[in-house]
C-alpha positions in Angstrom: 116.3 72.8 134.7 116.0 76.1 136.3 114.0 75.4 139.9 111.0 77.7 139.2 110.4 76.5 135.7 110.6 72.9 136.9 108.1 74.0 139.8 105.8 75.6 137.2 106.0 73.0 134.9 104.9 70.7 137.5 102.0 72.9 138.8 101.2 73.8 135.1 97.8 72.4 135.2 96.7 74.3 138.3 98.7 77.5 137.1 96.4 77.4 134.1 93.3 77.0 135.8 94.5 80.3 137.9 95.4 82.0 134.8 91.7 81.3 133.2 89.9 82.6 136.6 91.8 85.5 136.3 91.0 86.2 132.6 87.3 85.2 133.5 87.2 87.8 136.0 88.6 90.3 133.8 86.3 89.8 130.9 83.3 89.7 133.3 84.5 93.3 134.4 84.6 95.0 130.9 81.4 96.4 131.1 82.5 98.5 134.1 86.6 99.0 133.1 87.1 102.5 132.2 87.0 102.4 128.4 90.4 104.5 128.5 92.4 105.5 131.2 94.3 108.9 131.2 97.7 109.7 133.2 101.2 108.7 133.0 102.0 105.0 132.2 103.4 103.2 135.7 106.9 103.5 136.7 109.4 100.3 135.7 111.4 98.2 138.6 114.7 96.5 137.7 115.1 93.1 135.8 114.8 90.3 138.9 117.9 88.1 139.1 116.0 84.9 139.8 112.3 85.3 139.4 109.7 83.6 141.6 107.7 82.1 139.1 104.3 82.1 137.4 102.2 82.7 140.1 104.0 85.6 141.3 104.5 87.2 137.9 100.8 86.9 137.7 100.5 88.6 141.1 102.8 91.3 140.2 101.2 92.0 136.9 97.8 92.1 138.5 98.9 94.5 141.2 101.2 97.0 138.9 99.8 96.9 135.4 96.4 95.4 135.0 94.4 98.3 136.6 95.9 100.5 134.1 94.9 98.5 131.3 92.0 100.1 128.9 88.3 98.4 128.2 89.5 98.5 124.6 88.2 94.7 124.4 84.7 96.5 125.7 81.9 97.6 123.8 82.3 101.2 124.4 85.6 101.5 123.0 84.9 103.6 119.7 88.5 104.7 119.1 90.2 103.9 115.8 88.3 101.0 114.4 88.9 98.4 117.0 87.2 95.0 117.4 87.3 92.8 120.4 87.6 88.9 120.8 84.6 86.9 120.3 84.4 83.4 122.7 85.6 81.5 119.7 88.6 83.7 118.8 89.7 84.0 122.3 89.7 80.0 122.5 91.6 79.9 119.2 94.0 82.5 120.0 94.8 80.3 123.6 95.2 77.4 121.7 97.6 79.3 119.2 99.9 79.8 121.9 99.4 76.0 123.4 100.3 74.9 120.2 102.9 77.1 118.9 103.0 76.4 115.6 105.2 78.3 113.2 103.0 78.4 110.5 105.4 77.4 107.5 105.3 74.2 105.7 109.0 73.3 106.5 108.3 72.8 109.9 106.1 69.4 109.5 102.3 70.4 110.4 98.9 70.9 109.1 99.0 74.4 110.3 99.7 75.7 106.7 96.5 73.8 105.3 94.5 75.0 108.3 95.7 78.4 106.9 94.8 77.8 103.0 91.3 76.7 104.5 90.8 79.8 106.5 92.0 82.3 103.7 89.5 80.1 101.1 86.6 80.5 104.1 87.4 84.4 104.2 87.2 84.6 100.2 84.0 82.8 100.3 82.9 85.2 103.0 84.0 88.4 101.0 83.1 87.1 97.4 86.9 87.2 96.6 88.1 84.2 94.3 92.1 84.9 94.9 94.6 83.3 96.7 96.2 84.8 99.7 97.7 84.7 103.0 97.8 85.8 106.6 99.6 88.5 107.9 100.0 90.9 110.8 97.8 93.8 110.1 96.2 96.2 107.2 99.6 98.2 106.8 101.6 94.9 105.9 98.7 93.9 103.9 98.6 96.8 102.0 102.5 96.6 101.8 102.6 93.2 100.0 99.7 94.4 97.8 101.8 97.2 96.7 105.1 95.3 96.4 103.1 93.0 94.3 102.2 96.2 92.2 105.7 97.4 92.1 106.9 94.1 90.5 104.0 94.1 88.0 105.0 97.6 86.9 109.0 96.5 86.6 107.5 93.8 84.4 105.6 96.1 81.7 109.4 97.7 81.9 111.0 94.3 81.1 113.0 94.2 84.5 112.4 92.4 87.8 112.3 95.0 90.5 112.9 92.2 93.1 116.2 91.3 91.6 117.4 94.8 89.9 115.9 97.4 92.1 113.8 100.1 91.0 114.8 101.7 87.3 112.4 104.5 87.4 109.9 106.3 89.3 106.5 104.7 90.3 103.1 106.7 90.3 100.8 105.5 93.2 97.4 107.4 92.5 94.8 107.6 95.5 91.9 109.9 96.3 92.0 109.5 100.3 94.8 106.9 100.9 95.1 105.4 104.4 98.4 106.3 106.3 99.7 103.1 105.7 99.8 103.5 102.2 102.3 106.3 102.3 104.3 104.1 104.8 104.7 101.5 102.6 105.8 103.4 99.9 108.8 104.6 101.9 109.7 101.1 103.1 109.4 99.8 99.5 111.2 102.3 98.2 108.9 103.9 96.1 109.0 107.1 98.1 106.2 108.9 100.1 106.1 111.8 97.3 105.1 109.2 94.7 101.6 109.2 96.1 99.5 111.4 93.6 96.7 112.8 95.3 93.8 112.8 92.8 90.7 114.8 93.3 87.5 114.0 95.0 83.9 114.3 94.5 82.4 117.5 96.2 81.8 116.9 99.7 83.1 113.3 99.6 86.1 111.4 100.7 85.4 109.0 97.4 87.7 109.8 94.3 86.8 111.7 91.2 87.0 108.9 88.5 87.0 111.2 85.6 90.4 113.2 87.4 91.9 109.5 87.8 91.5 108.7 84.2 93.3 111.5 83.4 95.9 110.8 85.5 96.2 107.5 83.7 96.3 108.9 80.6 100.0 109.6 81.6 101.3 106.0 81.8 101.1 102.8 83.9 100.8 103.2 87.6 99.1 101.9 90.7 95.7 102.9 91.8 94.7 102.6 95.3 91.0 102.3 95.6 89.6 103.1 99.1 86.6 100.9 100.4 85.9 102.6 103.3 87.9 105.7 104.6 88.7 106.4 108.0 86.9 109.5 108.6 83.6 109.0 106.9 83.6 105.4 105.8 83.2 106.7 101.8 83.9 104.2 99.5 85.6 104.8 95.6 83.3 103.5 92.8 85.6 100.4 92.2 83.1 99.1 89.7 84.0 102.4 87.7 87.5 102.1 88.2 87.9 98.7 87.4 86.5 99.2 84.3 89.3 101.5 83.2 91.4 98.7 82.9 90.2 98.0 79.5 91.8 101.2 78.4 94.8 102.0 80.4 97.3 99.9 82.2 97.4 99.9 86.4 97.4 97.9 89.4 94.4 97.9 90.9 94.6 97.3 95.1 91.8 97.6 96.9 92.3 98.9 100.4 89.3 97.5 102.2 90.7 97.2 105.6 87.7 97.6 107.8 84.7 98.1 104.7 85.4 94.9 103.4 83.1 93.5 105.7 80.3 95.6 103.9 80.2 92.3 101.6 78.8 90.3 104.4 75.4 91.9 104.2 73.0 92.1 101.4 72.1 95.8 102.5 75.5 97.2 102.2 77.2 94.5 99.7 77.1 96.8 96.8 79.2 99.2 98.2 81.9 97.1 96.9 81.1 96.1 93.6 83.7 95.4 91.4 86.4 94.7 94.0 86.3 91.2 93.0 88.3 92.3 89.8 91.1 94.2 91.9 94.7 92.7 91.4 94.9 93.0 95.3 93.0 93.6 98.3 93.7 94.3 101.7 91.3 93.2 104.6 92.2 93.6 108.2 90.7 90.8 110.6 91.4 92.5 114.2 88.6 95.1 113.4 85.5 93.5 112.1 86.2 89.9 112.2 86.9 90.5 116.1 90.3 88.4 116.3 93.0 89.4 118.6 95.3 91.5 117.6 97.5 91.5 115.3 95.8 89.7 112.1 94.7 90.6 108.7 94.5 88.6 105.0 95.9 89.9 101.7 94.4 88.7 98.4 95.9 88.8 95.1 95.2 87.6 91.8 99.2 87.4 90.6 100.3 85.1 93.2 103.6 84.3 91.0 104.8 87.7 91.2 103.7 87.6 95.0 106.5 84.7 95.1 109.0 86.3 92.8 108.9 89.2 95.4 108.7 87.1 98.8 110.1 84.0 98.4 112.9 83.0 100.8 115.4 81.2 99.1 117.2 78.8 101.3 118.1 75.1 100.4 116.8 74.1 103.9 113.6 75.6 103.0 112.6 74.2 99.8 111.6 75.9 96.5 107.9 77.3 96.4 106.5 74.8 94.2 103.1 74.9 92.5 101.5 75.6 95.8 103.4 78.0 97.7 104.3 78.1 101.4 102.9 81.4 103.1 106.6 82.1 104.0 107.0 82.7 100.2 104.1 84.8 100.4 104.8 87.5 103.2 107.6 89.2 104.9 107.6 87.0 107.7 109.5 83.4 107.5 108.7 82.8 111.1 104.7 83.1 111.1 102.5 82.7 114.4 99.4 80.8 113.3 97.1 83.6 113.4 94.6 81.7 111.1 93.7 79.6 113.7 91.6 82.5 115.9 90.0 83.3 112.3 89.1 79.5 111.6 87.8 79.3 115.2 85.8 82.1 114.8 84.5 81.4 111.2 83.9 77.8 112.3 81.7 79.0 115.3 79.5 81.9 113.9 79.7 81.6 109.9 78.4 84.0 107.6 75.0 84.6 109.5 77.1 85.4 112.8 79.2 88.0 111.2 76.2 89.7 108.9 74.2 90.0 112.5 77.6 91.7 114.1 78.0 94.0 111.2 74.5 95.2 110.7 74.1 95.8 114.5 77.2 97.7 114.5 76.0 99.7 111.6 72.6 100.1 113.1 74.2 101.5 116.4 76.5 103.9 114.5 73.1 105.3 112.7 71.3 105.5 116.0 74.6 107.8 117.4 74.1 109.9 114.2 70.5 110.6 114.4 70.7 111.7 118.0 73.9 113.8 117.4 72.1 115.7 114.4 69.0 116.1 116.5 71.2 118.3 119.4 72.3 121.7 118.9 75.7 120.9 120.6 76.7 118.7 117.8 77.4 118.8 114.2 77.5 115.9 111.9 80.0 116.2 109.3 79.1 113.4 107.0 76.3 111.0 106.8 76.7 107.8 108.6 77.7 105.5 105.5 78.7 102.5 107.5 80.0 102.0 111.3 81.8 105.4 111.5 80.4 108.7 113.2 81.9 112.0 112.2 81.2 115.0 114.1 82.0 118.1 116.0 81.0 120.2 118.8 79.3 123.1 118.4 80.0 125.0 121.8 83.4 123.3 122.9 86.5 122.2 121.6 87.2 118.8 120.5 90.2 118.0 123.1 88.0 119.3 125.9 85.1 116.8 124.9 87.6 114.1 124.4 89.2 114.6 127.9 86.2 114.7 130.0 85.0 111.6 127.9 88.1 109.8 128.7 88.0 110.6 132.4 84.6 109.6 132.8 85.5 106.4 131.5 82.4 105.6 129.7 83.8 105.6 125.9 86.9 106.3 124.3 86.5 108.4 121.0 89.4 109.9 118.7 89.8 113.1 117.3 90.4 113.9 113.8 90.5 116.5 111.4 87.4 116.6 108.6 87.8 119.1 105.6 89.9 121.4 107.8 87.2 121.1 110.6 88.8 119.8 114.0 86.4 116.2 114.7 85.5 113.2 116.5 85.4 109.7 115.1 83.2 107.0 116.8 83.9 103.7 115.0 81.6 100.7 115.8 83.4 97.5 115.2 82.8 95.4 118.8 81.1 92.3 118.9 79.6 93.5 122.3 78.1 96.6 121.3 74.5 97.1 121.4 71.9 100.0 121.7 72.3 100.1 125.3 76.2 101.2 125.0 75.1 103.8 122.5 72.7 105.1 125.2 75.7 105.3 127.6 77.8 107.2 125.3 75.1 109.6 124.3 74.5 110.1 127.7 78.5 111.0 128.5 78.1 113.6 125.5 74.8 115.0 127.1 72.8 114.2 124.2 
């Protein structure tokens, strides 16, 4: 054995304790760590010919790289829709690496059974009675749902797209689709230009269902309904869209990357009315479930078609059977057990814990929206419907505001464009965020 590797093995308990101490120090400093750090990345050094072991590597990381890492796990990182890692999820992630299971049934492990239980728990949390599997993020979850929809459309035409490829164009209809939809269409060979933008309700990001019905009259299609748009967390009328299935043939995919978590709150669950009738559903988990990157779940009621698309055909892996192994359901054959942090989080905090996190985040977003609306320096561009505040400055440029805010270290927010207006998004989804953090962000904005 390589000498330094043998030394690390001999000292492993002590080295893990040093790693725990280091990680604890980082977590304890999240409140003071800048939410984001401007400036260029650090410079690289050549690959060492003979390393000096884990302790030296940790010291090098601490000196060269860790100071430049943002506080994205902290309470005032409001860019994108970024959660953190709850204590239970962090422990589950550590054990994921410790046990290092390849989450497919061919390797001889209870990992797949745990994943199935975690998926079932998530289904209960969301009110979805469909089978599913863990994937890397919302992009892959959307891709899987669209791939199954592509196979369903092929089935209507009497062909298997999986076996024979596309035999004709596929229309994908949506009002305000996330960028991952276009990316998925590119990967699946459907083509980005096959995404048909459907008109929206006035001053909304929600699709005009009458306009959607007119498009559906042209023939079978895939419909992507949006349950929580990026800019304003607007929701399509999923119930009205689902009711169209009695008159038209279409695959209904619901992209509920973070909006799906509205289901845990009795106050907001009606936003998702009808989504249980979807053919496939996307929910991201490294957002509001607050588990480490990367993690998401996909659900579908046509797992038979899912297996047809993703079956890994090899004698040494076995056939899918009546209860398909996850490696026959997703793009990955080698699969990290990303279900374990989610299982730990759900076991530790349950439905009530996540209801509290979601409702506290929404309350923080509403508080920030109210304060911005009362200030002449800012203009709200849309109502605060859930956990995102979309606003614009009245006296300065968006880029200057965001640059000043990042340099202050107090918060990290991201730019966008809404209805042609340069804007700023503040997205609340971290389990640590409280009203005190809203105070600090608003103070940094001069509110």
